[in-house]
Structure formats: C-alpha cells, structure tokens
C-alpha positions as CSV (number, residue, x, y, z in Angstrom):
1,X,0.0,-0.1,-0.1
2,X,1.3,3.7,-0.8
3,X,0.8,5.5,2.3
4,X,1.5,8.9,3.9
5,X,3.3,9.1,7.5
6,X,2.6,11.8,9.9
7,X,6.7,12.4,10.5
8,X,7.0,15.0,13.4
9,X,10.3,13.9,14.7
10,X,9.5,13.0,17.7
11,X,10.6,9.1,19.1
12,X,6.9,7.4,18.5
13,X,6.5,8.8,14.6
14,X,10.2,8.1,13.9
15,X,9.9,4.5,15.3
16,X,6.4,4.2,13.5
17,X,8.1,5.7,10.2
18,X,10.7,2.6,10.2
19,X,7.7,0.2,11.0
20,X,5.9,1.3,8.1
21,X,9.2,1.3,5.9
22,X,9.4,-2.4,6.1
23,X,5.2,-3.0,5.1
24,X,4.7,-0.2,3.2
25,X,5.5,2.2,-0.1
26,X,5.9,5.4,2.0
27,X,6.0,8.2,-0.5
28,X,5.6,11.1,1.5
29,X,6.8,12.1,5.2
30,X,4.5,15.1,6.8
31,X,5.6,17.6,9.2
32,X,3.4,20.2,10.3
33,X,4.6,23.7,11.4
34,X,1.9,25.2,13.6
35,X,3.6,27.7,15.6
36,X,4.9,25.3,18.4
37,X,7.7,26.2,20.9
38,X,9.7,22.6,19.6
39,X,8.6,22.9,16.1
40,X,11.7,24.0,15.3
41,X,14.2,21.5,16.8
42,X,11.4,18.4,16.0
43,X,11.0,19.1,12.6
44,X,14.6,18.8,11.4
45,X,15.0,15.3,12.9
46,X,11.9,14.6,10.9
47,X,13.5,15.5,7.4
48,X,16.6,14.0,8.5
49,X,15.1,10.7,8.9
50,X,13.2,11.3,5.4
51,X,15.9,12.3,3.7
52,X,18.1,9.5,5.2
53,X,16.1,6.9,3.5
54,X,15.2,8.9,0.2
55,X,11.3,9.5,1.2
56,X,9.7,13.0,0.3
57,X,9.4,15.0,3.4
58,X,6.6,17.7,3.2
59,X,6.2,20.5,6.2
60,X,2.7,22.1,5.8
61,X,2.7,25.5,7.7
62,X,-0.5,26.0,9.8
63,X,0.7,29.3,11.5
64,X,-2.9,30.2,12.0
65,X,-2.8,27.9,15.4
66,X,-0.2,30.0,16.6
67,X,-2.2,33.0,15.8
68,X,-5.7,32.1,16.7
69,X,-5.6,29.1,19.0
70,X,-4.9,29.4,22.5
71,X,-2.1,26.8,24.3
72,X,0.9,27.2,26.1
73,X,2.6,24.8,23.7
74,X,2.4,27.3,21.2
75,X,4.8,30.1,20.7
76,X,1.9,32.9,21.6
77,X,1.0,30.7,24.6
78,X,2.4,31.1,28.3
79,X,5.5,28.8,30.2
80,X,5.3,25.1,29.3
81,X,4.6,23.7,32.7
82,X,6.7,20.8,34.7
83,X,5.3,17.7,35.8
84,X,4.1,14.2,34.9
85,X,1.2,14.2,32.1
86,X,-1.3,12.9,34.7
87,X,-1.8,16.5,36.2
88,X,-4.0,18.8,35.4
89,X,-1.7,21.4,34.4
90,X,-0.7,19.7,31.6
91,X,-4.1,20.7,29.8
92,X,-2.0,24.2,29.4
93,X,-0.1,22.3,26.7
94,X,-3.6,20.9,24.9
95,X,-3.9,22.5,21.0
96,X,-7.7,22.5,20.0
97,X,-8.5,19.5,17.8
98,X,-4.9,19.7,16.5
99,X,-4.7,16.2,15.1
100,X,-8.2,16.8,13.8
101,X,-7.1,19.3,11.7
102,X,-3.6,17.7,10.8
103,X,-5.2,14.9,9.8
104,X,-7.9,16.2,7.9
105,X,-4.9,18.0,5.8
106,X,-3.0,14.9,5.4
107,X,-6.0,13.1,4.1
108,X,-6.1,15.4,1.0
109,X,-2.5,15.6,0.6
110,X,-2.3,11.8,0.5
111,X,-5.7,11.4,-2.0
112,X,-3.7,14.1,-3.9
113,X,-0.5,12.2,-4.6
114,X,-1.9,8.9,-4.7
115,X,-2.0,7.5,-1.5
116,X,-4.2,4.9,-0.2
117,X,-3.3,5.1,3.3
118,X,-2.1,7.7,6.0
119,X,-0.2,6.7,9.2
120,X,-0.2,8.2,12.7
121,X,1.8,7.2,15.3
122,X,-0.8,7.3,17.8
123,X,-0.6,4.7,20.9
124,X,-2.4,2.9,24.1
125,X,-0.4,5.8,26.4
126,X,-1.4,8.9,24.9
127,X,-3.1,10.9,27.3
128,X,-6.5,11.9,28.7
129,X,-5.9,15.1,28.8
130,X,-5.3,15.2,24.8
131,X,-9.0,14.1,23.6
132,X,-8.2,14.0,19.8
133,X,-5.7,11.6,20.8
134,X,-7.8,8.8,21.8
135,X,-8.8,6.1,19.7
136,X,-12.6,6.7,19.7
137,X,-12.0,9.9,17.8
138,X,-9.2,8.4,15.7
139,X,-11.8,5.6,14.7
140,X,-14.1,8.2,13.8
141,X,-11.5,10.6,11.6
142,X,-11.0,7.1,10.2
143,X,-14.4,6.4,9.2
144,X,-14.3,10.2,8.2
145,X,-11.6,9.6,5.8
146,X,-13.0,6.4,4.1
147,X,-16.2,7.7,3.6
148,X,-14.8,11.4,2.3
149,X,-12.1,10.4,-0.2
150,X,-12.3,8.5,-3.7
151,X,-9.3,6.8,-2.8
152,X,-10.9,5.4,0.6
153,X,-8.0,6.8,2.5
154,X,-6.9,4.5,5.4
155,X,-6.0,5.6,8.7
156,X,-3.2,3.5,10.2
157,X,-2.0,3.2,13.8
158,X,0.5,0.4,14.0
159,X,1.0,1.6,17.9
160,X,-2.6,1.7,18.5
161,X,-2.3,-1.2,21.1
162,X,1.2,-0.2,22.7
163,X,2.4,2.0,25.5
164,X,5.8,4.2,24.8
165,X,7.7,1.6,26.6
166,X,7.1,-0.6,24.4
167,X,7.5,1.8,21.3
168,X,10.9,2.3,23.0
169,X,11.8,-1.5,23.0
170,X,10.8,-1.4,19.2
171,X,12.8,1.3,17.8
172,X,15.8,-0.2,19.6
173,X,14.8,-3.3,17.7
174,X,14.6,-1.3,14.4
175,X,18.0,0.2,15.1
176,X,16.8,3.8,16.1
177,X,19.3,6.0,17.5
178,X,16.9,7.7,19.9
179,X,19.5,10.7,20.5
180,X,18.2,11.3,16.9
181,X,14.9,12.3,17.6
182,X,13.2,15.3,19.8
183,X,10.4,15.6,22.6
184,X,11.2,18.5,24.5
185,X,7.9,20.7,24.5
186,X,10.2,23.8,26.1
187,X,12.3,23.5,22.4
188,X,15.6,24.7,24.4
189,X,18.7,23.4,22.6
190,X,19.0,20.5,25.2
191,X,15.9,18.7,26.3
192,X,14.7,20.0,29.7
193,X,14.2,17.0,31.3
194,X,11.1,18.3,33.3
195,X,8.4,19.0,31.0
196,X,5.7,16.5,30.7
197,X,7.1,15.3,27.4
198,X,10.5,14.6,28.9
199,X,9.1,13.0,31.9
200,X,7.1,10.8,29.6
201,X,10.5,9.8,27.5
202,X,12.5,9.4,30.7
203,X,9.8,6.7,32.1
204,X,9.7,4.8,28.8
205,X,13.1,4.4,28.6
206,X,13.5,3.0,32.3
207,X,10.4,1.0,31.9
208,X,11.5,-0.9,29.1
209,X,14.7,-1.3,30.5
210,X,17.0,0.6,27.8
211,X,19.8,3.2,28.1
212,X,18.4,6.8,27.7
213,X,20.7,8.4,24.9
214,X,19.3,11.7,25.5
215,X,21.0,15.0,27.3
216,X,18.9,16.6,29.4
217,X,19.1,20.1,31.3
218,X,17.9,18.5,34.6
219,X,17.1,14.7,35.9
220,X,15.2,15.0,38.9
221,X,13.5,12.5,40.4
222,X,10.9,11.0,38.4
223,X,7.1,10.4,39.9
224,X,6.0,7.0,40.8
225,X,6.2,5.0,37.8
226,X,3.5,2.8,36.6
C-alpha cells in the first residue's frame, strides 16, 4: 500500500516511520509547522530521517494556529509547565483539535499524491488530557477519511495497542538512535528533562529497561512509575 506518514520528528513518529518502511511504500513524510515552541527542534529530525531513506519530506505550515488558538504549547502561549502528564496542569499544552486539523489536511494531501493510507503513531499511552489522541476519536477520523475520499484513505495506527515503553523497545529493535529524535515541549537546545514530554520520555526508557541516549538539562527524580 502507498502511504503518507505523519512524521513529527518525535520518538513515536520516527519509530512508526521505520516500522512502516518495512511493510508499505512510504511516498511522503508530513510535518506540520503550527507554531509550537518545539517545532524548530523537532521538524529537522523528521527531515533527517526522511532524507536518509530517500522519502519526500513535506512541511505544511499552519501558522494560523499560533495566531488564533490558545495553548501554552504555542509560541503565542505561556510557559510550558513541568511535571507528569497525569497532572491537571498539562491541559495547558492542549492545542484545540490539533490532530483533527492535521489528519484532515493529510488525508487530502495523501489522496492528491495517489496514496491509499495515512499513518499516525497514536499509541495506548496517549493521555486522557488530549481528547484528539484517544482511539474513539481516531476511529471517527478513520471513518470520515474512508467516507470522504474517492481513494477511501485508510488511517493506519500500528502502535495503537502499545505504550511508549513498548515503542522504545521496538525502536531499538529497528536500530533507531533515539538521540536523533526530539520530545521536549520547551524547544531549547537540550531536552529540559522536566516538562511532560521529557518526563514521559525518561519514564519510557526506564520501564523498557533501556539506556536513554538523550541529554537533559535536569534529571530530577521521576514520579512513581506506572
């Protein structure tokens, strides 16, 4: 099957990219520049992996999101909170309907270049604070894509039954150097080690029993691991 890959440059999407390369014909990797604080750090890794494998990398600008939407994840928003994703403060990083907007655009792009499928690295550990990461939402979008395109675009979710530690293990099996991925929402030169995505990243490697190759500004004690 010809597929487009939503390729952010984070550890989940990069792992899904290499997983899919062995099973489908990837015709494009799509990155969205939507004004997030970490876009400038994350997207270059998406391009790096696409270029390494001879896959067309397409950046789609969505600058209106930073101008019109309210979220601390965006450059127009406030400070990124520290702490675990389970904490209520992490709701500040929700970008309203982000995945819905991106998937709708990606489905149109996929059909336009003759692809039959669209791949997203959604996984079972995606958090309840992000309503557009949950499987009922993904299933609804999958139905909409199938009904709304002549190509009956399929929404593939290869990691939907896996958590982030399982994704880390799978990435190592695929030979991925996770130092060549980006997670930190703050978007500094080095992962902060304390924001929700950094905490989740650190936790995933520990739970997977793997060495974490990431450099962090700080590595304070993590919350009690699940």
